[in-house]
MARRONU-335804 format. One record per residue (C-alpha): x, z, y; residue in one letter. Coordinates in nm, 3 decimals, m for minus. Layout:
// MARRONU-335804
{X:X, Z:Z, Y:Y, residu:A} $
...
This chain:
// MARRONU-335804
{X:2.014, Z:m1.000, Y:1.257, residu:M} $
{X:1.777, Z:m0.980, Y:0.958, residu:T} $
{X:1.419, Z:m0.875, Y:1.023, residu:R} $
{X:1.166, Z:m0.768, Y:0.762, residu:A} $
{X:0.801, Z:m0.691, Y:0.696, residu:L} $
{X:0.737, Z:m0.420, Y:0.438, residu:L} $
{X:0.394, Z:m0.386, Y:0.278, residu:F} $
{X:0.217, Z:m0.125, Y:0.078, residu:D} $
{X:m0.012, Z:m0.295, Y:m0.176, residu:L} $
{X:m0.333, Z:m0.104, Y:m0.256, residu:D} $
{X:m0.554, Z:m0.103, Y:0.054, residu:G} $
{X:m0.297, Z:m0.297, Y:0.255, residu:T} $
{X:m0.253, Z:m0.641, Y:0.099, residu:L} $
{X:m0.595, Z:m0.618, Y:m0.064, residu:L} $
{X:m0.902, Z:m0.400, Y:m0.015, residu:K} $
{X:m0.875, Z:m0.234, Y:m0.353, residu:S} $
{X:m1.026, Z:0.106, Y:m0.277, residu:D} $
{X:m1.382, Z:0.000, Y:m0.369, residu:P} $
{X:m1.250, Z:m0.105, Y:m0.711, residu:L} $
{X:m1.057, Z:0.217, Y:m0.763, residu:H} $
{X:m1.356, Z:0.422, Y:m0.658, residu:M} $
{X:m1.583, Z:0.234, Y:m0.898, residu:Q} $
{X:m1.349, Z:0.307, Y:m1.188, residu:V} $
{X:m1.327, Z:0.675, Y:m1.097, residu:F} $
{X:m1.704, Z:0.692, Y:m1.046, residu:S} $
{X:m1.758, Z:0.550, Y:m1.394, residu:D} $
{X:m1.517, Z:0.803, Y:m1.544, residu:M} $
{X:m1.693, Z:1.086, Y:m1.362, residu:F} $
{X:m2.037, Z:0.963, Y:m1.474, residu:A} $
{X:m1.921, Z:0.948, Y:m1.836, residu:E} $
{X:m1.850, Z:1.320, Y:m1.805, residu:R} $
{X:m2.178, Z:1.405, Y:m1.636, residu:G} $
{X:m2.027, Z:1.434, Y:m1.289, residu:M} $
{X:m2.075, Z:1.253, Y:m0.960, residu:T} $
{X:m1.798, Z:1.126, Y:m0.732, residu:L} $
{X:m1.883, Z:1.098, Y:m0.362, residu:T} $
{X:m1.696, Z:0.891, Y:m0.106, residu:E} $
{X:m1.583, Z:1.215, Y:0.057, residu:E} $
{X:m1.445, Z:1.342, Y:m0.274, residu:D} $
{X:m1.263, Z:1.015, Y:m0.330, residu:Y} $
{X:m1.105, Z:1.024, Y:0.015, residu:A} $
{X:m1.006, Z:1.389, Y:m0.013, residu:R} $
{X:m0.898, Z:1.418, Y:m0.376, residu:R} $
{X:m0.787, Z:1.071, Y:m0.485, residu:I} $
{X:m0.704, Z:0.823, Y:m0.209, residu:H} $
{X:m0.330, Z:0.790, Y:m0.153, residu:G} $
{X:m0.241, Z:1.042, Y:m0.423, residu:R} $
{X:m0.034, Z:0.979, Y:m0.733, residu:H} $
{X:m0.212, Z:0.983, Y:m1.070, residu:N} $
{X:0.008, Z:1.270, Y:m1.185, residu:S} $
{X:m0.129, Z:1.482, Y:m0.901, residu:E} $
{X:m0.494, Z:1.389, Y:m0.914, residu:S} $
{X:m0.585, Z:1.364, Y:m1.283, residu:F} $
{X:m0.498, Z:1.722, Y:m1.384, residu:P} $
{X:m0.722, Z:1.845, Y:m1.101, residu:E} $
{X:m1.004, Z:1.599, Y:m1.162, residu:L} $
{X:m1.029, Z:1.638, Y:m1.539, residu:F} $
{X:m0.871, Z:1.971, Y:m1.639, residu:P} $
{X:m0.810, Z:2.013, Y:m2.010, residu:G} $
{X:m0.778, Z:1.639, Y:m2.076, residu:E} $
{X:m0.457, Z:1.440, Y:m2.124, residu:D} $
{X:m0.370, Z:1.321, Y:m1.770, residu:P} $
{X:m0.132, Z:1.050, Y:m1.891, residu:V} $
{X:m0.391, Z:0.898, Y:m2.125, residu:A} $
{X:m0.656, Z:0.917, Y:m1.852, residu:L} $
{X:m0.427, Z:0.748, Y:m1.601, residu:A} $
{X:m0.348, Z:0.469, Y:m1.848, residu:D} $
{X:m0.719, Z:0.419, Y:m1.914, residu:E} $
{X:m0.804, Z:0.416, Y:m1.546, residu:K} $
{X:m0.534, Z:0.161, Y:m1.462, residu:E} $
{X:m0.639, Z:m0.065, Y:m1.750, residu:A} $
{X:m0.998, Z:m0.063, Y:m1.623, residu:R} $
{X:m0.875, Z:m0.140, Y:m1.272, residu:F} $
{X:m0.671, Z:m0.437, Y:m1.396, residu:R} $
{X:m0.974, Z:m0.568, Y:m1.584, residu:D} $
{X:m1.173, Z:m0.571, Y:m1.259, residu:M} $
{X:m0.904, Z:m0.791, Y:m1.101, residu:L} $
{X:m0.875, Z:m1.033, Y:m1.391, residu:S} $
{X:m1.088, Z:m1.301, Y:m1.226, residu:G} $
{X:m0.882, Z:m1.304, Y:m0.906, residu:G} $
{X:m0.938, Z:m1.123, Y:m0.579, residu:F} $
{X:m0.907, Z:m1.211, Y:m0.208, residu:P} $
{X:m0.604, Z:m1.085, Y:m0.017, residu:P} $
{X:m0.650, Z:m0.887, Y:0.303, residu:M} $
{X:m0.771, Z:m1.123, Y:0.580, residu:P} $
{X:m0.475, Z:m1.281, Y:0.753, residu:G} $
{X:m0.221, Z:m1.176, Y:0.488, residu:A} $
{X:m0.141, Z:m1.526, Y:0.363, residu:T} $
{X:m0.100, Z:m1.663, Y:0.716, residu:A} $
{X:0.129, Z:m1.374, Y:0.805, residu:L} $
{X:0.348, Z:m1.439, Y:0.502, residu:L} $
{X:0.361, Z:m1.809, Y:0.592, residu:D} $
{X:0.480, Z:m1.717, Y:0.940, residu:R} $
{X:0.740, Z:m1.479, Y:0.797, residu:A} $
{X:0.876, Z:m1.760, Y:0.580, residu:A} $
{X:0.902, Z:m1.992, Y:0.882, residu:R} $
{X:1.077, Z:m1.723, Y:1.087, residu:E} $
{X:1.313, Z:m1.625, Y:0.806, residu:G} $
{X:1.195, Z:m1.264, Y:0.791, residu:W} $
{X:1.252, Z:m1.063, Y:0.475, residu:G} $
{X:0.945, Z:m0.953, Y:0.281, residu:L} $
{X:0.899, Z:m0.660, Y:0.043, residu:A} $
{X:0.620, Z:m0.474, Y:m0.132, residu:V} $
{X:0.668, Z:m0.098, Y:m0.149, residu:V} $
{X:0.411, Z:0.073, Y:m0.369, residu:T} $
{X:0.343, Z:0.381, Y:m0.578, residu:N} $
{X:0.131, Z:0.170, Y:m0.813, residu:A} $
{X:0.268, Z:0.122, Y:m1.165, residu:P} $
{X:0.469, Z:m0.201, Y:m1.198, residu:R} $
{X:0.212, Z:m0.355, Y:m1.432, residu:L} $
{X:m0.063, Z:m0.288, Y:m1.176, residu:N} $
{X:0.148, Z:m0.415, Y:m0.887, residu:A} $
{X:0.224, Z:m0.742, Y:m1.063, residu:L} $
{X:m0.140, Z:m0.778, Y:m1.165, residu:H} $
{X:m0.261, Z:m0.721, Y:m0.807, residu:M} $
{X:m0.012, Z:m0.967, Y:m0.659, residu:L} $
{X:m0.112, Z:m1.225, Y:m0.918, residu:R} $
{X:m0.482, Z:m1.165, Y:m0.853, residu:A} $
{X:m0.444, Z:m1.227, Y:m0.479, residu:I} $
{X:m0.211, Z:m1.525, Y:m0.531, residu:G} $
{X:0.094, Z:m1.370, Y:m0.364, residu:L} $
{X:0.320, Z:m1.283, Y:m0.656, residu:E} $
{X:0.595, Z:m1.530, Y:m0.557, residu:Q} $
{X:0.609, Z:m1.442, Y:m0.189, residu:R} $
{X:0.827, Z:m1.130, Y:m0.176, residu:F} $
{X:1.201, Z:m1.085, Y:m0.190, residu:G} $
{X:1.173, Z:m0.729, Y:m0.323, residu:A} $
{X:0.917, Z:m0.525, Y:m0.514, residu:L} $
{X:0.992, Z:m0.152, Y:m0.501, residu:V} $
{X:0.794, Z:0.075, Y:m0.734, residu:I} $
{X:0.778, Z:0.442, Y:m0.637, residu:G} $
{X:0.799, Z:0.570, Y:m0.996, residu:D} $
{X:1.117, Z:0.368, Y:m1.047, residu:E} $
{X:1.289, Z:0.545, Y:m0.757, residu:C} $
{X:1.436, Z:0.893, Y:m0.780, residu:A} $
{X:1.156, Z:0.999, Y:m0.544, residu:R} $
{X:0.827, Z:0.818, Y:m0.477, residu:A} $
{X:0.621, Z:0.818, Y:m0.159, residu:K} $
{X:0.574, Z:1.030, Y:0.052, residu:P} $
{X:0.952, Z:1.044, Y:0.031, residu:D} $
{X:1.113, Z:0.763, Y:0.236, residu:P} $
{X:1.335, Z:0.653, Y:m0.053, residu:M} $
{X:1.118, Z:0.357, Y:m0.166, residu:P} $
{X:1.123, Z:0.214, Y:0.186, residu:Y} $
{X:1.493, Z:0.280, Y:0.218, residu:Q} $
{X:1.553, Z:0.091, Y:m0.106, residu:Q} $
{X:1.342, Z:m0.201, Y:0.014, residu:A} $
{X:1.538, Z:m0.226, Y:0.338, residu:M} $
{X:1.866, Z:m0.206, Y:0.148, residu:Q} $
{X:1.751, Z:m0.482, Y:m0.090, residu:A} $
{X:1.662, Z:m0.707, Y:0.205, residu:L} $
{X:1.971, Z:m0.618, Y:0.408, residu:G} $
{X:1.773, Z:m0.491, Y:0.705, residu:V} $
{X:1.810, Z:m0.182, Y:0.921, residu:T} $
{X:1.510, Z:0.039, Y:1.006, residu:P} $
{X:1.498, Z:m0.071, Y:1.369, residu:N} $
{X:1.439, Z:m0.428, Y:1.251, residu:H} $
{X:1.165, Z:m0.348, Y:0.998, residu:A} $
{X:0.789, Z:m0.313, Y:1.030, residu:V} $
{X:0.596, Z:m0.132, Y:0.757, residu:A} $
{X:0.223, Z:m0.163, Y:0.689, residu:F} $
{X:0.044, Z:0.127, Y:0.516, residu:E} $
{X:m0.307, Z:0.264, Y:0.469, residu:D} $
{X:m0.260, Z:0.615, Y:0.325, residu:S} $
{X:m0.110, Z:0.942, Y:0.443, residu:G} $
{X:0.164, Z:0.952, Y:0.180, residu:S} $
{X:0.264, Z:0.596, Y:0.255, residu:G} $
{X:0.260, Z:0.645, Y:0.630, residu:L} $
{X:0.481, Z:0.951, Y:0.600, residu:R} $
{X:0.723, Z:0.761, Y:0.379, residu:A} $
{X:0.742, Z:0.461, Y:0.611, residu:A} $
{X:0.773, Z:0.668, Y:0.928, residu:R} $
{X:1.046, Z:0.888, Y:0.775, residu:S} $
{X:1.241, Z:0.577, Y:0.674, residu:S} $
{X:1.273, Z:0.477, Y:1.038, residu:G} $
{X:1.067, Z:0.157, Y:1.012, residu:A} $
{X:0.806, Z:0.088, Y:1.278, residu:F} $
{X:0.491, Z:0.211, Y:1.103, residu:T} $
{X:0.156, Z:0.033, Y:1.123, residu:V} $
{X:m0.163, Z:0.182, Y:0.980, residu:G} $
{X:m0.416, Z:m0.053, Y:0.822, residu:V} $
{X:m0.772, Z:0.067, Y:0.874, residu:R} $
{X:m0.902, Z:m0.026, Y:0.529, residu:S} $
{X:m1.011, Z:0.328, Y:0.439, residu:A} $
{X:m0.944, Z:0.550, Y:0.742, residu:E} $
{X:m0.987, Z:0.514, Y:1.116, residu:D} $
{X:m0.730, Z:0.493, Y:1.393, residu:D} $
{X:m0.739, Z:0.865, Y:1.468, residu:F} $
{X:m0.679, Z:0.968, Y:1.107, residu:A} $
{X:m0.401, Z:0.715, Y:1.050, residu:L} $
{X:m0.218, Z:0.809, Y:1.370, residu:R} $
{X:m0.238, Z:1.176, Y:1.271, residu:N} $
{X:m0.070, Z:1.084, Y:0.943, residu:K} $
{X:0.217, Z:0.893, Y:1.100, residu:G} $
{X:0.099, Z:0.550, Y:1.215, residu:A} $
{X:0.248, Z:0.437, Y:1.546, residu:Q} $
{X:m0.028, Z:0.180, Y:1.590, residu:I} $
{X:m0.318, Z:0.063, Y:1.371, residu:T} $
{X:m0.482, Z:m0.269, Y:1.286, residu:I} $
{X:m0.809, Z:m0.364, Y:1.117, residu:E} $
{X:m0.639, Z:m0.630, Y:0.904, residu:D} $
{X:m0.381, Z:m0.906, Y:0.953, residu:F} $
{X:m0.614, Z:m1.103, Y:1.179, residu:E} $
{X:m0.625, Z:m0.817, Y:1.431, residu:D} $
{X:m0.519, Z:m0.934, Y:1.781, residu:P} $
{X:m0.292, Z:m0.629, Y:1.805, residu:A} $
{X:m0.069, Z:m0.777, Y:1.534, residu:L} $
{X:0.098, Z:m1.017, Y:1.774, residu:E} $
{X:0.243, Z:m0.739, Y:1.988, residu:S} $
{X:0.369, Z:m0.570, Y:1.673, residu:I} $
{X:0.546, Z:m0.885, Y:1.556, residu:L} $
{X:0.713, Z:m0.919, Y:1.895, residu:E} $
{X:0.933, Z:m0.633, Y:1.779, residu:R} $
{X:1.085, Z:m0.874, Y:1.528, residu:L} $
{X:1.123, Z:m1.168, Y:1.766, residu:T} $
{X:1.310, Z:m0.949, Y:2.014, residu:G} $
{X:1.045, Z:m0.970, Y:2.284, residu:E} $
{X:0.949, Z:m0.604, Y:2.254, residu:A} $
{X:1.178, Z:m0.330, Y:2.129, residu:Q} $
{X:1.021, Z:m0.013, Y:2.264, residu:T} $
């Protein structure tokens, strides 16, 4: 029976939120405004550009702003960037065990490819599902459903890793076992948004018990 690990990208395979916040902070400053960490968490983190930009900069072209923001973000990654601690070792183990691997993200495809290249993991995944290329993006479960279909895996044999509310809702609704990554929010917040368990990163000791779901040693 095929098993699979499904990963969000931003904030899950790399700690990208500080970069995103810096870009947004610069854009705010250029308009004489200040962006606090609380504002970022409440108004931007985990939200799609099409939702956030009209609210953040009313009266400006949200599509042009989103394109500008993403270009700035890619520039910040151009010199390479470290993956989330433990991510490479986990992918190595998945390859040895024969588990399917997919990235499921609401990031634009150009950004997703740029991020994977920056962290040196672009060749490691059997599927890359982009929310905007699905009929419905996260928080709808469709992107995760498409990833599982592409890998030939059923939800009860899939583990999904997410760091945002929209992603957690999508993963949980798809039927995959849903793990919250505490890159931006704490255990309490992530569990309230759908995580069944949380980890600090992929070196967290709790990861082993999660992976036992795939080896058949724990199925509850």
